[in-house]
BAVEX-308444 format. One line per 3 residues: number of its first residue (from 1); their letters; for each residue z, y, x of C-alpha. Coordinates in steps of 0.1 Angstrom, whole numbers, plus 2048, in hexadecimal, padded with zeros to 3 digits. Each point is the difference from the previous one (the first is absolute). Layout:
! BAVEX-308444
NUM = a = Z:Y:X  ... .
END
This chain:
! BAVEX-308444
1 = msd = 941:7A0:A6B  7ED:800:7DF  7DC:7ED:7FA .
4 = rlp = 7EC:821:807  7EB:802:822  812:81A:81A .
7 = gfs = 7ED:81D:806  7F0:808:824  821:814:810 .
10 = tla = 817:7E6:7F1  7EB:7E6:810  7FF:814:824 .
13 = vha = 824:802:800  805:7DC:7F4  7E4:7E9:801 .
16 = gaq = 809:7DE:818  823:80A:807  820:7F9:7F5 .
19 = pdp = 821:801:812  809:7EA:81D  80D:7E2:7F4 .
22 = ttg = 817:7F7:81F  80F:825:804  7F6:814:7DF .
25 = ara = 7ED:818:815  7EB:816:7E9  7E6:809:817 .
28 = tpi = 7E6:7E4:809  813:7F2:822  7E8:801:823 .
31 = yqt = 7FE:7DB:807  7FB:809:824  7FC:7DA:808 .
34 = tsf = 7E4:7E9:80F  806:7E3:7EF  814:7EC:7E5 .
37 = vfn = 814:7E3:7FF  7F5:7E5:7E7  814:7EB:7EC .
40 = dad = 7F7:7DB:80A  7E2:7ED:80D  7ED:801:7DF .
43 = haa = 807:824:7FC  7EE:80A:81D  7E5:7E6:7F9 .
46 = slf = 7F7:811:7DF  804:822:80C  7E3:7FB:81D .
49 = glq = 7F0:7E5:7E5  7FB:823:7E7  812:7E9:7E6 .
52 = afg = 81B:818:7FD  807:823:806  818:810:81D .
55 = niy = 806:80E:820  7F4:7F1:821  7F8:819:816 .
58 = tri = 7FE:826:801  7DC:801:80A  7F5:7EE:7E1 .
61 = gnp = 819:811:7E5  823:810:7FF  81A:807:7E6 .
64 = tna = 7FC:827:808  7DB:7FC:7FF  801:7EB:7E0 .
67 = vle = 810:81A:7EC  7E4:81E:80B  7E3:7E5:7F6 .
70 = erv = 80F:7FB:7E0  804:823:7F6  7DE:80C:809 .
73 = aal = 7F5:7E4:7F2  811:80C:7E1  7F4:822:804 .
76 = egg = 7DB:7F7:805  7FF:7E9:7E4  7F8:7E1:817 .
79 = taa = 80A:7DE:7FE  810:7FE:823  800:815:821 .
82 = lav = 801:7FA:826  811:817:819  7EF:808:824 .
85 = asg = 806:810:81F  7E4:81F:7F6  7E2:809:7EA .
88 = haa = 7E5:7F1:816  815:7E2:804  7FD:800:7DA .
91 = qvv = 7DB:7FF:7FF  7FE:7E6:81B  810:7E9:7F1 .
94 = vlq = 7F0:805:7E0  7DD:7F9:80E  80B:7E2:814 .
97 = qll = 807:7F0:7E2  7DC:80A:7F2  7E8:801:818 .
100 = qpg = 7F6:7E5:81C  7E5:809:81E  7E1:80E:7F1 .
103 = def = 80B:80D:7DF  801:822:7F3  812:81A:7EC .
106 = iaa = 7F8:820:7F2  812:81D:809  800:821:7F0 .
109 = rkl = 7F6:81E:819  81A:815:7F9  81C:7ED:812 .
112 = ygg = 81C:809:818  7F1:806:822  816:7E4:810 .
115 = sin = 7F2:7E9:7E4  7DB:809:807  807:7F5:826 .
118 = qfa = 816:7E5:7F7  7E0:7F1:7E4  7E3:80B:817 .
121 = haf = 810:7F5:824  81C:7E9:800  7F1:7EA:7E5 .
124 = ksf = 7E5:7F9:814  813:7EA:818  80A:7E8:7E0 .
127 = gwn = 7DE:7FE:7F4  807:815:7DF  7E3:819:7F9 .
130 = vvw = 808:823:7EF  7E0:80B:7E8  809:824:7F7 .
133 = adp = 7F9:80E:7DD  806:826:7F2  81C:802:7E7 .
136 = ddi = 7EE:81A:7F3  7E1:7EA:7F7  80C:7E1:7ED .
139 = asf = 7DD:7F3:805  804:7FF:823  81C:7E3:7FA .
142 = era = 7E8:7EC:7E8  7E5:804:81D  817:7F5:81E .
145 = vtp = 807:7DD:7EE  7F3:7E3:812  807:7D8:803 .
148 = rtk = 819:808:81B  813:81B:7EE  825:7F5:7FA .
151 = aif = 814:820:7F6  7F9:824:7FC  81C:81A:808 .
154 = ies = 80B:825:7F8  814:81A:803  80E:80D:7DE .
157 = ian = 807:828:80B  7E9:7FF:824  80B:80E:81D .
160 = pag = 7FE:818:80F  7F0:810:7E0  815:7F9:7E9 .
163 = sit = 7E3:7F4:7E9  804:7E5:7E2  7EB:7E9:7FB .
166 = die = 7F4:7ED:7E4  814:7DC:7FE  7F6:7F2:7E0 .
169 = ais = 7D9:806:804  804:7F4:825  815:7DF:7F3 .
172 = tva = 7E2:7FA:7E7  7EA:7FE:821  81B:7E7:80D .
175 = rka = 801:7EA:7E0  7DB:7FC:7FE  802:7F8:825 .
178 = gvp = 817:7E4:7FD  81A:811:81C  821:810:7FF .
181 = miv = 804:822:803  81B:812:817  80F:822:7FA .
184 = dnt = 812:812:81B  819:814:7EB  812:812:81F .
187 = las = 7F8:821:7F4  806:801:7DA  81F:7E8:800 .
190 = pyl = 805:7EB:7DF  810:821:7F3  7DE:810:7FA .
193 = irp = 7E7:7E2:803  807:7D8:7F8  7DA:7F3:80B .
196 = idh = 80C:7DC:7EF  7FC:813:7DD  7DD:809:808 .
199 = gad = 7F3:7E2:810  80F:7F9:823  807:7DE:809 .
202 = ivv = 813:806:820  810:825:809  80B:805:824 .
205 = hsl = 816:822:80C  80D:80E:820  823:803:7F9 .
208 = tkf = 806:816:81B  7F1:81A:7ED  80E:80C:7D8 .
211 = lgg = 811:7E2:7F7  816:801:81F  7FE:822:7FE .
214 = hgn = 814:810:820  7E8:7FA:81F  817:7EB:80D .
217 = slg = 7F3:7DE:7FC  7E2:7EA:804  7FA:7E6:7E8 .
220 = gii = 7E6:7F1:7E8  7FA:7EC:7DF  7E8:7EA:7EE .
223 = vda = 806:800:7DB  7F1:7DC:7EE  7EE:80A:7DA .
226 = gtf = 7FD:7DD:7F8  7E2:807:7EF  7E6:7F0:813 .
229 = dws = 7F6:7D9:801  7FD:7F5:822  7F1:7DD:7F9 .
232 = agg = 7E6:80B:7F1  7DB:7FC:812  816:7F6:81D .
235 = kyp = 7FA:81D:814  824:801:80C  809:7DE:80D .
238 = mls = 824:811:810  808:802:7DC  7EE:7E4:7EE .
241 = epr = 802:7E8:81D  818:7E0:80E  814:814:812 .
244 = pey = 808:7E9:822  81E:812:80D  80E:7F4:7E0 .
247 = hgi = 7F9:7E3:7F4  7DE:804:7EC  810:819:7E9 .
250 = rlq = 7E5:815:7EF  811:823:7FE  7EF:80C:7E2 .
253 = etf = 808:7DE:7EB  827:803:80C  806:823:7FC .
256 = gnf = 7EB:811:7E5  7FC:823:7FC  815:809:822 .
259 = afa = 7EC:7E9:812  7F2:818:817  824:812:808 .
262 = iac = 80A:7DD:80C  7E1:7FA:814  802:823:811 .
265 = rvl = 827:7F2:809  7FA:7DF:80B  7DB:802:814 .
268 = glr = 802:824:806  822:80D:80A  80F:7DE:80C .
271 = dlg = 7DF:7FC:819  7F7:826:808  825:809:802 .
274 = pal = 800:827:7F2  821:7FD:7F4  813:81E:7F4 .
277 = spf = 822:809:80F  81E:7FF:7E2  80E:821:80E .
280 = naf = 7DF:80C:7F7  7FD:7F1:7DC  823:80C:7FB .
283 = mil = 7F2:822:80A  7E3:802:7EC  815:7F1:7E1 .
286 = tgi = 813:820:802  7E4:816:7FF  7F1:7EB:7E3 .
289 = etl = 81F:80A:7EE  7F3:823:7FD  7DE:7FD:7FC .
292 = plr = 7F9:80B:7DA  814:823:809  7EF:805:824 .
295 = mqk = 7DC:7F6:7F4  802:817:7E2  80C:81D:818 .
298 = hcd = 7E8:7F8:817  7E0:803:7E8  813:820:7F3 .
301 = nak = 7FE:811:821  7E2:7F4:80C  7E9:80F:7DE .
304 = ava = 812:823:805  7F8:7FE:824  7DC:7F7:7F8 .
307 = efl = 7FD:819:7EC  80D:81A:817  7E5:7F6:81A .
310 = agh = 7E5:7FD:7E7  802:826:801  804:806:825 .
313 = pav = 7E5:814:80E  801:7EA:820  7FB:7DF:7EA .
316 = sav = 7DC:7F4:7F5  809:7E2:7ED  820:7EE:7EF .
319 = nya = 7FD:7DD:7FA  81A:7F7:7EC  7FA:7ED:7DF .
322 = gla = 81E:812:7EE  7ED:820:7FC  7EA:804:7E1 .
325 = sdk = 7E2:808:814  802:7E0:819  7E4:7E8:7FD .
328 = ynq = 81B:7E2:7F9  818:815:7E8  7F2:7E9:7DF .
331 = lar = 808:7E3:816  822:80B:80B  80A:807:7DC .
334 = kya = 7F4:7DC:7F6  811:7EF:81A  81A:817:810 .
337 = pkg = 80D:813:7E4  823:809:80B  7EC:80F:822 .
340 = aga = 7E4:7FD:817  818:7FA:81E  80C:814:81B .
343 = vft = 7E8:7F9:81F  7DE:816:7FD  7E6:810:818 .
346 = frl = 7F2:823:800  7E4:811:814  805:81D:81A .
349 = kgg = 7E0:81A:802  808:800:824  7F4:7DB:804 .
352 = yda = 810:7E6:818  813:821:817  80F:80C:7E0 .
355 = gvs = 811:7DF:7F8  80C:7FB:823  812:821:801 .
358 = lvs = 80C:800:7DE  818:7E0:805  809:80E:81F .
361 = klq = 80C:81F:7EF  813:7F0:7E0  825:801:806 .
364 = lfs = 810:7EE:7E2  7E4:7E5:7FE  804:7E2:817 .
367 = hla = 7E2:7FE:819  7FE:7D8:802  7EA:7E1:7F4 .
370 = nvg = 813:7F4:7DE  805:807:7DB  817:7FE:7E7 .
373 = dtr = 81E:809:80E  81A:81C:7EF  7F4:813:818 .
376 = slv = 7E0:816:802  7E7:7F4:81A  7DC:80E:80C .
379 = ihp = 7E4:7EF:819  7DF:806:807  7EC:7DC:7FB .
382 = ast = 7E1:80E:812  814:803:821  819:7E0:7F6 .
385 = ths = 801:7E6:7E5  7D9:802:7FC  7F8:807:828 .
388 = qld = 7EE:7E0:805  7E7:806:7EA  7DE:80F:808 .
391 = daa = 7FD:825:7E5  7EC:7EE:7E6  81B:7E4:7FC .
394 = kik = 81A:818:801  7EF:819:7E3  7F8:7DD:7E8 .
397 = sga = 827:7FB:806  80A:823:7F6  80D:80A:823 .
400 = gpd = 7E3:81B:80B  80A:816:81C  80D:816:7EB .
403 = vvr = 818:7EE:7EA  826:804:802  815:7E4:7EC .
406 = lsi = 823:80D:7F2  819:7E2:7F5  816:81C:7EB .
409 = gie = 824:7F6:801  81C:80A:7EB  80E:820:80D .
412 = dke = 7FF:81F:7EA  7DB:806:7FD  805:827:803 .
415 = dli = 80A:7F8:823  7E0:7EA:806  7E7:81D:7F2 .
418 = adl = 80F:816:816  7FF:7E8:81E  7DB:7FD:7F8 .
421 = eqa = 7F8:824:7F9  810:80B:825  7EB:7E5:812 .
424 = lga = 7E2:806:7EF  803:82B:802  80C:7F7:828 .
END
């Protein structure tokens, strides 16, 4: 190739991959093995001592997974990445590097219901404390900062309502506080938004969603932006202090702008063990090859469906940032000019009962707890994904009793609108 930087679509197909040197296979092989043979005793020692890069054991790394990691890092503009078993696993591994018992992290209140539950309940057993802030009120993040704050966590496009978060404004708060900003970019994918370009230090994804795109494989990934100084202030001893399990290596000093990705691998994945199956990595790689084509179709369909719903008499409100009338439209124009995503909510005049009824009457939409599939999906969050929250918390998170969430697929938009029309009419 020439010296020009490859475009996004080219990276989606080629980044991290090359023909297999042994067989010439063009598609990345599935290296379905638990472990790898060392050249000799010195080679083995250097791998275990972090003095050389290479394969040891698939729980720590695998060649198929490595292609996936390099590809997503390239698409996000990061220095390195680590693939893990799920999006939830990515969040655990990230925060394990940053927090000690008694520490706090600030999280946007508008998040996927599973993340709210994980942060508010599961993480308490680690002694990690979440402090909630309102992404519509940037000052609430500033007010939440304390000496125990070690990170800020947001979603670029918030689940379930599809609202756009002002990444740059919140990154300014994080910089002032001297803490990294973590952005879950699952609903946007790097095709629509690259959070690192707007101040993110760490990006996480549920690969299960738009990156994989076909509803067939679980996975998660952590992308290191290489932008944060982990040695400043002594806040992050996992990265700045000597690691006894690696003969006193200081990860920040040794690995520089990809130290966080290394820490997640050799201190998180190695010991916690949420490894991604090489088969799932292969499936997700295949999905990423068509990401630009799919995401544009997703967005075009979503806008058409949102416009239809906005004019329907059974609908009281549509929350889709791609609509000119939406409160997040200006942020969508700034951060996601190619489209406002494919996941959004709308409210029914009939309330809770109307939401439950609608999902049972739809025929083309699949009623299930997922987003980012080629197929169009529907769910009533108040009775499912957000059911563990009380009514006040449901409403604050954008999942009130009258709310229905759609994940718009790549079918013909006319068929999707017809299905909604018959279900709303019934």
